[in-house]
C-alpha positions as CSV (number, residue, x, y, z in Angstrom):
1,M,109.0,115.6,124.9
2,L,106.6,117.6,122.7
3,E,107.7,118.5,119.2
4,V,106.9,121.9,117.7
5,K,106.7,121.5,114.0
6,L,106.4,123.8,111.0
7,H,102.7,123.6,110.1
8,D,100.8,124.9,107.1
9,I,100.0,128.6,108.0
10,G,98.7,129.4,104.5
11,E,97.0,127.6,101.6
12,G,99.5,125.8,99.4
13,M,102.4,126.4,101.7
14,T,105.1,123.7,101.4
15,E,108.1,125.2,103.1
16,G,109.3,128.1,105.3
17,E,112.5,129.9,106.4
18,V,113.3,130.1,110.0
19,I,114.0,133.8,110.7
20,H,114.4,134.2,114.4
21,Y,113.9,132.4,117.7
22,F,112.3,134.2,120.7
23,V,113.6,131.6,123.1
24,K,116.7,129.6,123.8
25,V,117.5,126.2,125.3
26,G,116.6,126.1,129.0
27,D,114.0,128.9,128.8
28,T,110.6,128.4,130.6
29,V,107.7,129.1,128.2
30,S,104.0,129.3,128.6
31,T,101.1,128.2,126.4
32,D,100.7,130.4,123.3
33,Q,104.0,132.2,123.9
34,P,105.6,132.9,120.5
35,L,108.6,130.6,120.0
36,V,109.9,131.2,116.4
37,E,109.3,133.6,113.5
38,V,109.1,132.0,110.0
39,Q,109.0,133.5,106.5
40,T,106.9,131.9,103.8
41,D,106.6,133.0,100.2
42,K,103.7,135.3,101.2
43,M,104.0,136.4,104.8
44,I,106.0,136.4,108.1
45,A,104.3,134.6,111.0
46,E,105.0,133.5,114.5
47,L,104.6,129.9,115.8
48,T,103.5,129.7,119.4
49,S,104.0,127.1,122.1
50,P,101.3,124.5,122.4
51,C,102.0,124.1,126.2
52,S,103.8,125.4,129.2
53,G,107.2,123.8,129.8
54,I,111.0,124.1,129.3
55,V,112.8,124.4,125.9
56,K,115.0,121.3,125.7
57,Q,116.4,121.5,122.1
58,I,116.3,123.9,119.1
59,I,116.8,121.7,116.0
60,I,116.8,124.1,113.0
61,E,119.2,127.0,112.8
62,P,118.0,130.5,111.8
63,G,118.3,131.1,108.0
64,E,117.5,127.5,107.1
65,T,114.5,126.7,104.9
66,V,112.6,123.5,105.8
67,Q,109.5,121.6,104.6
68,V,106.1,121.7,106.4
69,G,106.1,119.0,109.1
70,T,109.8,119.5,110.1
71,S,110.4,119.5,113.8
72,L,111.9,122.9,115.0
73,I,111.9,122.7,118.8
74,Y,111.5,120.1,121.6
75,I,109.7,121.2,124.7
76,E,109.4,119.3,128.0
77,A,105.8,119.9,129.2
78,A,105.5,121.5,132.7
79,D,103.0,118.8,133.9
80,A,105.1,115.8,132.7
81,V,105.7,113.8,135.8
82,R,109.2,112.3,136.0
83,T,108.7,109.0,137.8
84,E,109.9,105.5,137.0
85,Q,106.4,104.1,137.9
86,K,104.8,105.8,134.9
87,T,104.5,103.9,131.6
88,P,105.6,105.5,128.3
89,L,101.9,105.8,127.3
90,E,101.1,107.6,130.6
91,M,104.1,109.9,130.0
92,T,102.8,110.7,126.6
93,K,99.4,111.5,128.0
94,A,101.0,113.7,130.6
95,V,102.8,115.7,128.0
96,K,99.8,116.1,125.7
97,G,97.3,116.8,128.5
98,P,95.5,120.2,128.9
99,Q,97.4,123.1,130.3
100,F,96.1,125.3,133.1
101,Q,97.3,128.7,134.4
102,S,98.0,129.2,138.0
103,N,95.8,131.4,140.1
104,E,98.6,134.1,140.0
105,Q,98.8,134.0,136.2
106,A,95.0,134.1,135.9
107,K,94.8,137.2,138.0
108,N,97.6,138.9,135.9
109,P,97.8,137.5,132.4
110,L,100.6,140.0,131.5
111,Q,102.9,138.5,134.2
112,N,104.8,135.5,132.9
113,T,107.8,133.5,133.9
114,F,109.7,134.9,130.8
115,S,110.8,138.3,129.8
116,R,109.7,139.1,126.3
117,V,108.5,142.2,124.5
118,L,105.0,142.0,123.1
119,A,105.0,143.0,119.4
120,A,103.5,142.0,116.1
121,P,105.7,140.2,113.4
122,Y,105.8,143.3,111.2
123,T,106.9,145.4,114.1
124,R,109.7,143.0,114.8
125,K,110.7,143.0,111.2
126,I,111.0,146.8,111.2
127,A,113.1,146.6,114.4
128,R,115.4,143.9,113.0
129,E,116.0,145.8,109.7
130,N,117.0,148.9,111.8
131,N,119.1,147.0,114.4
132,I,116.8,148.0,117.2
133,N,116.4,146.0,120.4
134,L,112.7,146.0,121.2
135,E,113.4,146.0,124.9
136,D,114.8,149.5,124.5
137,V,111.6,150.8,122.9
138,H,109.0,152.4,125.1
139,A,105.5,151.0,124.5
140,T,102.7,153.5,124.4
141,D,99.9,151.0,124.1
142,P,98.1,150.3,127.4
143,S,98.5,146.6,126.9
144,G,102.3,146.9,126.9
145,R,102.6,145.9,123.2
146,V,105.2,147.8,121.1
147,T,103.7,149.2,117.9
148,E,105.2,150.3,114.6
149,D,104.8,153.9,115.7
150,D,106.8,153.2,118.8
151,V,109.6,151.7,116.8
152,Y,109.6,154.6,114.3
153,R,109.6,157.1,117.1
154,F,112.6,155.4,118.7
155,L,114.4,155.3,115.4
156,K,113.8,159.0,114.8
157,G,115.2,159.7,118.3
158,Q,118.4,157.7,117.4
159,Q,118.8,159.6,114.1
160,N,118.5,163.0,115.9
161,E,121.2,161.9,118.4
162,K,123.5,160.9,115.5
163,E,123.0,164.2,113.7
164,S,123.9,166.1,116.8
165,E,127.2,164.3,117.1
166,K,130.2,165.8,115.3
167,V,132.2,162.9,113.9
168,V,135.1,163.2,111.6
169,P,134.6,160.6,108.8
170,K,137.4,158.1,108.3
171,V,138.7,157.3,104.8
172,N,138.9,153.6,104.1
173,F,141.5,152.9,101.4
174,A,141.0,149.1,101.6
175,K,139.8,147.2,98.5
176,E,136.0,147.3,98.4
177,T,134.0,144.1,98.3
178,P,130.6,144.0,96.6
179,D,127.4,144.3,98.8
180,E,125.3,141.2,99.1
181,I,121.6,140.8,99.1
182,P,120.3,137.4,100.4
183,F,118.5,135.5,97.6
184,K,115.7,133.9,99.8
185,G,112.3,134.4,101.2
186,I,109.7,136.3,99.0
187,R,112.4,137.2,96.4
188,K,113.4,133.6,95.9
189,K,109.7,132.5,95.7
190,I,109.0,135.1,93.0
191,A,112.0,133.8,91.0
192,E,110.8,130.2,91.2
193,K,107.2,131.1,90.2
194,M,108.3,133.3,87.3
195,T,110.7,130.6,86.0
196,K,108.0,128.0,86.2
197,S,105.6,130.3,84.3
198,L,108.0,131.3,81.6
199,F,109.3,127.8,80.9
200,T,105.8,126.2,81.1
201,I,103.6,128.6,79.3
202,P,104.3,129.7,75.6
203,H,103.9,133.4,76.1
204,V,102.6,135.8,73.4
205,T,102.4,139.5,74.1
206,H,99.9,141.7,72.3
207,F,100.2,145.5,72.4
208,D,97.4,148.0,72.0
209,E,96.4,151.6,72.6
210,V,93.4,153.0,74.4
211,N,92.1,156.6,74.2
212,M,91.4,157.7,77.8
213,T,90.2,161.2,77.0
214,N,86.5,160.6,77.6
215,L,87.1,158.6,80.7
216,F,89.3,161.4,82.1
217,K,86.5,163.9,81.4
218,M,83.9,161.7,83.2
219,R,86.3,161.4,86.2
220,E,86.6,165.2,86.4
221,E,82.8,165.6,86.3
222,L,82.6,163.1,89.2
223,K,85.2,165.0,91.1
224,T,83.3,168.2,90.9
225,S,80.3,166.4,92.4
226,G,82.4,165.1,95.3
227,E,83.2,161.6,94.1
228,S,86.9,160.9,93.6
229,I,87.4,157.5,91.9
230,G,90.8,156.2,90.7
231,V,91.3,155.3,87.0
232,A,92.2,151.7,88.1
233,A,88.6,151.1,89.3
234,F,87.2,151.9,85.9
235,L,89.8,149.7,84.1
236,I,89.1,146.7,86.4
237,K,85.3,147.0,85.9
238,A,85.8,147.2,82.1
239,L,88.2,144.3,82.3
240,V,85.7,142.1,84.1
241,I,82.9,142.8,81.6
242,S,85.3,141.9,78.8
243,L,86.3,138.7,80.6
244,K,82.7,137.7,80.7
245,D,82.5,138.2,76.9
246,F,85.8,136.3,76.4
247,P,85.8,133.6,79.2
248,I,88.8,131.9,77.7
249,F,91.1,134.4,79.4
250,N,89.5,133.8,82.8
251,A,90.6,130.2,82.6
252,E,93.2,127.6,83.7
253,L,94.7,124.8,81.6
254,D,94.5,121.4,83.3
255,E,97.1,119.5,81.2
256,E,96.9,116.4,83.4
257,N,93.2,115.9,82.5
258,S,93.4,117.5,79.0
259,R,90.8,120.2,79.7
260,I,90.5,124.0,80.0
261,L,88.7,125.2,83.1
262,L,86.6,128.3,82.5
263,K,86.4,130.0,85.9
264,K,83.0,131.3,87.0
265,N,84.5,133.6,89.7
266,Y,86.3,136.8,88.7
267,H,89.1,137.2,91.2
268,I,91.4,139.9,89.9
269,G,95.1,139.8,91.1
270,L,96.7,143.2,91.6
271,A,100.5,143.0,91.0
272,T,101.9,145.3,93.6
273,N,105.5,146.5,94.0
274,T,106.7,146.3,97.7
275,E,110.1,146.5,99.4
276,S,110.0,142.7,99.8
277,G,109.3,142.1,96.1
278,L,106.3,141.6,93.9
279,I,103.1,140.8,95.9
280,V,99.7,140.0,94.3
281,P,96.8,140.8,96.5
282,V,93.4,139.6,95.1
283,L,90.2,141.5,94.6
284,H,87.7,138.7,95.0
285,D,84.4,138.7,93.1
286,A,85.1,141.9,91.2
287,D,82.1,141.3,89.0
288,K,79.8,141.8,92.0
289,K,81.3,145.1,93.1
290,S,80.5,148.6,92.0
291,I,83.2,150.9,90.6
292,K,83.3,152.8,93.9
293,D,83.6,149.5,95.9
294,I,86.4,148.4,93.6
295,H,88.2,151.7,94.2
296,N,88.0,151.4,98.0
297,E,89.0,147.8,98.1
298,V,91.9,148.1,95.7
299,K,93.2,151.1,97.8
300,G,93.0,149.0,101.0
301,L,94.6,145.9,99.5
302,T,97.5,147.9,98.0
303,E,98.2,149.7,101.3
304,R,98.2,146.4,103.2
305,A,100.5,144.8,100.6
306,I,103.0,147.6,100.9
307,A,102.9,147.4,104.7
308,G,103.2,143.6,104.8
309,K,99.9,143.2,106.5
310,L,97.9,141.1,104.1
311,Q,96.1,138.1,105.4
312,P,96.7,134.7,103.5
313,F,93.2,134.6,102.0
314,E,93.8,138.1,100.5
315,M,96.5,136.5,98.2
316,Q,94.7,133.4,97.0
317,N,92.6,132.1,94.1
318,S,93.2,134.9,91.5
319,T,91.8,134.1,88.0
320,F,93.3,137.0,86.1
321,T,96.1,139.5,87.0
322,V,96.5,143.2,86.3
323,S,99.7,145.1,86.5
324,N,99.2,148.9,86.6
325,V,102.7,150.2,86.0
326,G,101.7,153.4,84.2
327,P,102.1,155.6,87.4
328,L,105.7,154.3,87.6
329,G,106.5,155.7,84.2
330,S,106.4,152.4,82.2
331,T,105.7,152.8,78.4
332,G,105.7,149.1,77.5
333,A,106.7,145.6,78.7
334,T,106.3,141.9,78.0
335,P,104.9,140.7,81.3
336,I,105.1,137.2,82.7
337,I,101.8,135.4,83.3
338,N,100.8,134.7,86.9
339,Y,100.9,130.9,86.7
340,P,98.5,128.9,86.4
341,E,96.4,131.7,84.9
342,T,95.9,132.1,81.2
343,A,96.6,135.8,80.8
344,L,97.8,139.0,82.3
345,I,97.3,142.6,81.3
346,A,99.6,145.6,82.0
347,F,98.5,149.2,81.9
348,H,101.3,151.6,80.9
349,K,101.8,155.3,81.0
350,T,99.1,157.6,79.6
351,K,100.5,160.4,77.3
352,K,99.1,163.4,75.8
353,R,99.3,163.0,72.0
354,P,97.9,164.6,68.9
355,I,95.1,162.4,67.4
356,V,92.6,162.7,64.6
357,N,89.0,162.7,65.8
358,D,85.8,161.5,64.0
359,H,85.5,164.9,62.2
360,D,89.1,164.6,60.8
361,E,90.3,167.3,63.2
362,I,93.6,167.1,65.0
363,V,93.1,167.3,68.7
364,I,95.0,166.5,71.9
365,G,94.1,163.1,73.3
366,H,95.2,161.0,76.3
367,I,96.5,157.7,75.0
368,M,97.4,154.7,77.2
369,T,99.4,151.8,76.0
370,L,98.6,148.3,77.3
371,S,100.4,145.0,76.9
372,M,98.6,141.6,77.2
373,A,100.5,138.4,77.7
374,F,98.5,135.2,77.1
375,D,99.0,131.4,77.0
376,H,99.1,130.5,73.3
377,R,98.1,126.9,74.1
378,V,94.7,128.2,75.4
379,A,94.0,131.2,73.2
380,D,95.0,132.7,69.8
381,G,96.1,136.1,68.8
382,A,92.9,137.0,67.0
383,T,90.9,136.3,70.2
384,A,93.3,138.5,72.2
385,V,92.9,141.4,69.8
386,A,89.1,141.0,70.0
387,F,89.3,141.0,73.8
388,T,91.4,144.2,74.0
389,N,89.1,145.8,71.4
390,R,86.1,145.1,73.6
391,F,88.0,146.5,76.6
392,A,89.0,149.6,74.7
393,S,85.5,150.3,73.5
394,L,84.2,150.4,77.1
395,I,87.0,152.8,78.2
396,E,86.8,155.1,75.2
397,Q,83.0,155.4,75.5
398,P,82.4,155.3,79.2
399,H,78.6,155.5,78.7
400,K,78.8,151.9,77.3
401,L,80.6,150.9,80.5
402,I,77.7,152.4,82.6
403,M,75.1,150.7,80.4
404,E,76.7,147.3,80.9
405,M,76.3,147.6,84.6
406,I,72.5,148.3,84.4
């Protein structure tokens, strides 16, 4: 028998939740056929069959969370020769030997001995959430693979049918029971990481204000010349320059060896709100990218995070995290640090407000509030204030920001 185990499909992965099996006991499977769908703290992935054969036993039930290395399925390999003359060692070699396709399969790779719809994990997730059987969905892709658009098209057709039906609603007078939301998967992993951060790191939150008026003017000038750059790109570039001046915030505390590690890479985590929970894609080497490059990459990472299409490497090795909650309407918060980083900065809502300019005149300015949480074991309040002052000076006088990049 060949064991199919839960293996590490992402850096740092220790466990995963079994979501769904594509096969049942007695099914004939082929090499690389998807067997089971698992949920880690960062992604949903399919585990495939290492050989052709017959499913003999399914060990772990859907919904269970198991450690890496746990056996999930037993498969009897197709080329395992059942004869009493064979020794156990020979039987093992027969099971683990190379697998070959028949001439018929080689001619037509889409023809298999099993009936299963081809679809990506995210497409299957959409179908499950909407109680759609993928076998009922027409695939428009020439390869026969069902896509997200196919599922949404099928779902829209169902909704149109329901709207056309005239159904008299029934009144239910029974005592209502509360709805339940499963506390598992990404939501549970977020809770575990936040708890570890809050109870490990002595948090201090520093609040400040930044005058965005001049930056907004410069953005409008760029727009008229055909360049549309989001505010976040300027904020991240100013942040990276400030981190280089104050490397203590681009650091990690190594308590075990009694040292503070000052990171030389500037990998900025982007806290992103998704339907699955808080996801943190990472903008790698932000110090080596132009403001325009940062704008394009942040946009792409955010879109993939919301769609659940991030690759594992796109969520690894952040050194400092940014939470841009201003567009959501936030006016202030005390954010939790993305462990094991030293600090996190949150950008809140920008408001028009009367301010006094350098000529003692009352004018209308665009004021943004920021909150910075930092590890008080690693840095002090005065250093945090100096850091945000440096950041604010680059944003309030954008020409300084440009000069720093020359």
